[in-house]
N, C-alpha and C positions, 0 to 999 in steps of 0.2 A: 395438525401441522401448521395450518394458517394462523393459529394462535401462539405458536412457538416463539419464545423470546429471542432465540438465536438459531443459527444453522445447526449447532451441535444438538440442540433439542429436537430439531427435525430428524436428524440421524437416529436419535434414540427412539423416537416414535416409530420410525420405519422398521427398525430392528425388532421392536417389541411386537408390532402388528405381524410382521413376517413370522416371528416365533410362534405366535398364536394360531396362524392359519396354515403354516407349512411345517412338515416334519423334516427339518434339516439338521445336518451335522454342524455346519457353520455357515455364516452369512457375512457378506462384505459389501460396503458401499465405496465405490471408487469414482472420483470426480475428475474431469478433464482439466488439466492445467494448460490453458491455451498458450501461455508464455513459453513453457518448456516442451510442449507437446508430449505430456506424460499423463498417465492415469495415476492418481494418488489415492491410496486407501485411507479414507478419512475416518471410518469407523468400522467396527466388526463385532461379531459375536461368535465365539468358538475358536478363533485363530489365536496363536501365541501373541502376547502383548507386544512383542518387538516388531510384529508385522504392521502395526499402526504407523502410517506415514510412508509405507512402502511405495516406491515409484516404479512404474512400468513404462518403457518408451513406446509411444505409438508408432514411431518410425520403424523400429525394429519389428513390431507386430507380433511378439512372442506372447502366447497365452490366449486362453479363450476370451477373457474379458477384453483384451485389446482387439480381438476380432470383432466383438460386438460393438465396441466403440467406433471402430473404423467403418463398419457396415450399417450400423444403426438398426440391427435386426436381432430378434430373439434367437438364442442358441441353446439347444438342449443336447447334451451328450450323455447317453445312457451309461457308457463305460469310458471314463476318461483315460484309462490305460490303453484304450484302442484308438485314441485320437492323437495324431502327431502334433496338433496345435497346443495340446495341454502341457503346461509347465508345472511340474510337481511342486506342491506346497505342503499341505498337511498329508502325511503318508497314508492315512486311513481313507482319504477321499476316493470315492468310486464313481459317482455320477454328479453332474453339475448342470444347473439351469441358470442362465444369465440373460438379463433383459436390459435394453438401453433405457436410460433416463433422458427423455427427449422433450423439448419444448419448441414449438413452432419450427419444426424441421431441423433443429440443432440438437446434437447429442451432448448433454451435459455430463454424462457419466454412465456408470453401469452398476446394476444391482444384481448380485449373484448369490446363489445358495448352492451348497454341496451336501451330499449325503454319503454315509459310509456303506450304503447299499447300492447295488447295480440297478439301474432303471427305477429310481425311487420316485420320480415325479411324472405327472400326467398332464394332459392338455389343459384341464381346468385349473390346475395349480400354476401353469405357465401364464394363463390369462389373469389369475389373481395377482401374481407377482408383477405382471406388466401394468395392471391397474394401479397397484401400489406405487410403482415407479413413476407413473404418469402424474399421480397426485403429488408425489415428492417433487417432481420437476416444476409444477405450478407453484408450490410453496417456496422452493429455492429461488425461482425467478422473481417472485413477488418480493421476497426479502432483499434480493440483490438490486432490484429496481428501486426499492425504498432507500437502500443504502446509497445508491448512486445519486438519487435526488438529494439526500442529506449531504453527501459529499459536495455536490455542485453548489448547494446553498451556502457553504462556508469556504469555497475555493474560488480563487481568481481564475476566470475562464481562460485567460491568455497564458499565464505563467505557471499555474498549478500550485502556487503558494496560497496560504490562507488569505482570506479577505477581511475587510473591516467588521463584517458581521460576526465572524469567528472571534475577532479580537475582543469584542464586547463580552462574549461568553467567557473567553479565556481569562480576561482581567478579573472578572467577578469570581471565577473559581480560584484563581491564583491568590487573589487578595484574601479570600477566606482561609485557604490553606496556609498562607504565610502568617496570618494572624494566629491560627491555631498552634502552629509549631514555632512561632517567633523566628521566621526565616526571611532573609532578604530576597528581592527579585531584581535581576539585572535587566537593563534595557540597552539595546544598541540600535540607534537610528542610522541607517545607511543611505547613501545617495550615489548614483553612478556619475563619475566625473566625465565631462565632455560628451555626454549622451546626446544632447541637443545637436551638436555638430554632426553626429552620424545621421540623425533624422534629417537635418537640413541638406546634407550632401548626398545621402544615399536613399532617402525616402523612409516612410513609416514602416513599410514591409520589412526592410532591413533592420530598422529600430526594434520592431517586435521580436525578431530573431535574437537580437542582443538581449532584450529583456528576458526572454525565455531562458537563454543561456545563463544570464546573471542569476536568475531565481534558482536554477538548478545548481549553480555553483555555490550559492549561499546555503541551500538546503543540504548540500553534500558536505558543507564545512562545519555544520553545527552538530551538537549532541542529539541523541535520540529524544531527550526530554525537552529540547528547545523548540521554539516555533518561529517560523519565518512568515511574516505577514506583508502582503503588498499594501503599503500604506497610502500610496497615491503616486501616479506617474512612474518615475524611476526610483522612488523611495521605498525601502523595505525596512520594516521594524522587526528586530529579533528579540524575543522574550526568553530570558534565561532564568528559569526557576532556581532558587536556592544558590544564588551567585552574589557574593559580596563585592565591595569595591576592589579588594585585593584580587578577585577573580575576574571581574568584568573587563578590566583593561588588558590583561594578557589574552583573554578570549577575543577581544576586539582585534588585536594584532594578529592572532592566529587565524581568525576568520578572514581578515583582509588579505593575509599572505596566501592562504589556500584559494581564496577567490581569484586573486590575480594570476596564480599559477594555472588554475583550471581554465580561465578564459584565454590565457596565452596559448594553452595547448589545444584549444578548440578552433573552430573555423567560423564562428558566428560574427566576430568583430572584423570589420573590413580592414584590408591591408592599409597600413599607415596610421592606424588608430590603436591606442592602448588604453582600454577603459580602466580608470582607477576607482577607488572606493573611499568616499568621505564617511567617517564614522564618528558619531557622538554617543557618549555613554551617560547613564544615570543609574542609580540604585535606589530602589524603594525599600523602606523599612516599615514594619507594621505600624499603622496609625497615620501614615502619610497619605497624601492625595495621589492616587495612581495616575490620573490624567495629567496632573502637574508634572509628574516624573517623565511621562512620555514627551511632554512639551520641553522639558529640560534636556532630554536626549536630542530632541530635534534642534534646539538652539545650539547645543554643543556641536552637532554635526555641521551646521553652517559655519561655526567658528573654525572648525577643523578645515573646512573647504577654503575659507578665506586665508587662513594661515599658510596653507600649503601653496596657494597661488602666489603668495608674496615671498615664500622662502627661496633664497638663492639656489640656483641649480635645479629647481623643480620645474617641470613643464607638463605638457599634456600627458595625463594618465599616470603621473607619478604618485606615490603614496607617502603619507606622513604619519605623525603620531595621533592616536585617538584622543579625544578630549575626555 
């Protein structure tokens, strides 16, 4: 399990070991989704395929697995038909053994096995299943800790957007992909208008809240394949793979419009301020210098900011055309 390439491999190892040491009818791995307070069946052996992904509410507490997740204790039911907590799944099931997957006092999930025989499991088998669940907990937590470290290494700690370290990796990968398939890459360099005035008047704590809200608004406005990078201060670079000149300018206006609407609907921006977004665009084609294109987008962004400041009828927080 510790050598597994991903969590799915960990699940497969657990199910295979359980199959070899226990005489079960079916087996399931259910993990806790802390966000929704649900148990999610992430893998199984013997259950119908459609049960994969099944969600059980911990708040409702129905089912033997939910009881184990709530109490963090082993549960053995010799005859499930005689236990009112049991929720019928596979009709042939008669006895069930469920153990918590726990790490440092936290329940990560439940590992359960069922048999089509009454009183099919004994104490030794319960201890074996619990030992397997404990090893699984260590493997899962190690993988999650590593994933979190990796996430932190490429993520801006304040805003949650990607950082410059990630940008270096991204540009290298996108450049290779663009060259292979002869596809363009779009860049949008964005900057918050009048952000300094908020910092000066309301302090940096308020400014940080605005930055977080701005990053969330930008990340919510882009496509799934796009990346939002905090480039520095209140500048964010958006990388749009496979986006030509005909696509990058409409994308800039769409993102600006969605950004403005999202911030206006939120509470992060102090009363009396309306944060605008200056946007500069550039498009990279295979063979061109990527860094030069980022600089081009940056230059275009400052041109956009100056033009809108001079435009009649525009004022604090108003928006104009992308360069």
